[in-house]
N, C-alpha and C positions, 0 to 999 in steps of 0.2 A: 449226201442226202438228195440234192437236186438230180444228180446223175441217176440215182435209184428210181426216182419218179419218172424221169424221162424214159428209161428203159421199160418201166412198167407200162407207160402209155403206148410205147412203140409196139408192145406185144399184148396190148390189153383188149383186143377184139375177141369176138366169140370163137370158140374152138370149132374147127372144121369137122365135117363128118368122116373124112378119110381117116382110117385107123392109123396109118403111118404118120399123116400130118398131125393127127391128134397126139401121138406120142412125142413128136418133135416139139409141138407147142407146150406140151406138159413139161418137157425138159426145160424149155425157156421159162415157163412160169416158176419152176423150182429154182432156177438160177436167179431170176429176178427177186424171188422171195429171200434167197440167201443174201443177195447184194443189199436189199432193203434192210434186212435184219442187221447186217454188218454196219450199215450206215447209222442205224438207230442205236445199236448196243455197244459198239466199240468204245466210244468216249466214256460212257458210264462204267463199262467193264474196266477200262484202263484206270479210271479214278478209283474204283473199288480195290483193284489189285495194288495200286500205289498206296492207298490208305492202309491196307493190310500189311504191306511191306514196312511202312513207317511204324505201325503199332508193334509189329513183331520185333523190329530192331530195338525199340525201347524196352520191350519185355525181355528179350534175350540179353541185351546189354545190362539191364538192371539185375537180372538173375545172376549173371556172372559177377557183377559188382557186389551183390549180396554175399555170395560165397567168400569173396576176398575180404569184404568188410568184417564178416563173422570171424574169419581167420585172424585178422589184425586185432580185433577186439579181444579174442581169446588169448592171443600172445600177451597183450597188456595185462590180463588177469594173471597170467603165469609169472610175469615179472613181479607183480604185486605179491604173489604167494612166495616167491623167492625171497623178497625183502622181509616178509614176516618170519620165515623159518631160517634165515641165514645164520643167526647166532648159534642155533643148535645143530643145524644140518650142513651149514656151509653151502658151497656151490657144486652141484653135480650137473654137468652138461646134459646128462641123460634125462634130467628132471624137466627140461624144457622140451616139450613135445608139441608139435603142431596139431591143431584141430583137424586140418586136412593137409596131407602131404603135398609136396610140389607136384608129384605125378597125379594125385587125385584132382587137384585144381586144374591141371593141364587137360586131363581127359574131359572133365565137365565143361571147361571153357571151349574146347575144340568142337564138341558136339553142339553146344549152344551157338557157337559161331556158324556151324553148318546150317542150323535152322534159320539164322538171321540171313545168311547169304542166299539160301534157297528163296526166301521171300523177296530179297532184293533182285534176284535174277528173274523171278516172275514179273516184277515191275519193269525190268529192262526189256524183257521179251515183248511186253505189251506196248512199250514206248518206242520199239524199233532201235534202241541204242545198241543192241548186240549185232554182231556180224553173223556169218553163217554158222559159227559154233563158238563155244565158250573159249576164252583165252587160256593160254598155257598155265598162268598162275592159278586160275580157277580150277583147272583140271588137276594141277598138282595138289591143291587143297583137297579135292575130291579123293585123290589117291591116298592122302594121309588119313582120311576117314576110313577108307577101305582097309588100310593097313592096321587099323586099330583092333581088328578082330583077333590079332595075336598079341595085343597089349596085356601085359601082366597086371598093370594098374587097373584097367577096365575089368579084368577078371576078378580082381580083389574087391572092387566096388560092388560088382554084381553078387559076389559071395556074401556080402553083408546085407543084401536086400532080400527080405523074406519073400517066398513064393515067386521068385524071379527066375525066368528061363534065360540064361545067358545067351543061348542061340537066338532067341527071339530078339533080344536087344541088339546084339551084334549084327543080325540080319537087317534090322531097321537102319542102323548106322551105315551098314554096307550099301543098302539101297540109296540112301541119301548121298553117299560118296559117289556111287556109280552114276547117279543122275548128273552130277557136275562133269564127270568124265565123258559120258556118252551122249548127252542131250545136245541136239542142234536147235537153232532158233526155229520155232514153229508157233503158229497161232492157235494151236489146239490146247489152250490153257486149261479148259475143263478136263481134258483127257490127262494132262500132266497132274493136275490137282487130284483127280480121282486115283491115279496111280500112286500118289504120295500120301494118300489118306492114312493108310495103315502104318507106314514108317513114322510119320509125324506123331500120330496118336501113341504109338508104342514108346517112342523116345520121351514124350511128355509124361506118360504114365510111369515109366521107369524112374524118371527124376523125382516125381511126386512121391513114389514109394521109397526112393533113396533118402529123401528128406524125412519121411516117416512122421512120427508123432511122439510127444513127450509121455512120460509115465502117467498113469491114471492116479486117482486118489489112493489106491492100494499100493502104489509104487511099482506096479507092473504094467503090462500091455504097451509099454513104450517100445519104439523101434526107430531105426535109422539115425540120421544126424541129429534130430531134435532130442531123441532119447540120450544119445551120447553127450550132447551139450548139457542137458539137464543133470545128468549124473556127475559129470566133471565139475559142474558148478556146486553140486552138493558136497563134493570132496573139498573144494576150495573153501566153502563156508565152514566146514568142520575143522579144517586146518586153522582158519582165522579164529574161530571160537576157542579152539584148544590153546592157541597162542595167548589169547586174552585171559583165559582161566589160569594159565600157568604163570602169567606175569602181572596179574591184576594188582598185586600188592607192591610191585616194583615200579609200576608206571605212575607218572604224575597225573593229576586229574585231567589236564588238557590232552595229553597223549592217549590216556585211556579212553577218553571220549572220542578221539579221532579213530582209534582202532575199532571201537564198538560201532561207529558210524559206517565202517566198511562193510558190515554184515548186511544191512538193508541195501547198501549200494550194490553189493553182489547180486542180491535178489532182483533189483531193478535192471541190472545189466543182463541178467539171464532172461528176463521178460522181454527186453528189447531185442536181444539176439534171436530168441525163439519167435518173436513177432516178425522179424525179418524173414526167417525161414518159412513161416506160415504164409506170409504174403507172397513169397516166391512160389509156393505151391499153387496158390490161387491164380497167379499169372500164367503158370504153365497149363493149368486146367482150362483157362480161358483161351489160351493159344490153340490148344487142341480143338476146343469147341468152335472157335472162329474158323479154323482151317476146314473143319467138316462142312461148314456152310459156305465156303468160298465160291463154289460153282454158282451160287446165287448172284454173284457179281455180274453175271451175263443175263440176268433178268432185267426187264425194263425198270422195275423198282424192286429194291431188296431192303426194306426197312429193318428186317431181322438182322441181316448181315451188317448193315450200317451201325446198328445198335451194338452188336457184338464187337465190332472194330473199335467203337468208342470205349466200350468196357475194357477191351484188351489194352488200349492205350492208357486208360485210367489205372488198371492193375499194374502195368509197368511203371507208371509214375509213382504209384503207392510204394512199390518195392524200393524205388530210388529214394523216396522220402525216408523210409525206414533205415536204409543203410547209411544215408547221409547223417542221420541223427547219431548213429553209432560212431561215425568218424569225427563228428563235431561236438561230442558231449564234453 
């Protein structure tokens, strides 16, 4: 800061009449202005980028955790269903189906990790922790994202998302991966953020559509993971009710009460799991919105961005709270 003022004073006299000297002094004034701007804005910009990175890390980690928690919770309901129907159906290994396959979870987890690492690298660049280019491990991760364009799991996920252009999503993931491979350390964060606006937006939009919405009052209009979750729980409740109806005269009063109590428990579990997915959508939407305003970190004051970052952090924490309730119920 002091250096910027000193340079400004050194070149702070009136402009000479000579056109060549006028140009020379104009260049000096521009340089001084840039130096002064850097002195003023860099600390605030670094703070804003670091805050965005921390909030993105919480949101991305929580989103990944939510998918895993829903999967674990769904597995537990399948075990309960197996117990209910064992006497009549026995055990069929094919009856235990995951809500999300291992490949489905891996694809989602890797792309979310890419968003998290992208935000972390922005903070690294601002803090000068990076060397001239990203390390080999970061580049290898970027290559794994680029290679996802040929992933059958990603293609299968996209096929289940209505109105989704697979090429658009894979191009967004490809752009994210190539940034890790090709980017060198540079101070042009606004330029980097501008170039990544579209990929980040499209990735978040895809995941929000992938999660979808539950069926409406008419039992229709549902789509995505929330619709799948809703319908599979409907089936489980029907199986539980059928078990009770079939055995109501054979069950002692206590056992009968316990089996009936499982019906509202399944309803509650469905609401919890759907709430986790809904909160995840909100966190992804807030991530995209915050990234769209990230260039404002280079303004002297950016109250809108600061508020968005706080909201993003809050959304990430909210998702975490939802899935922790699933795990600790």
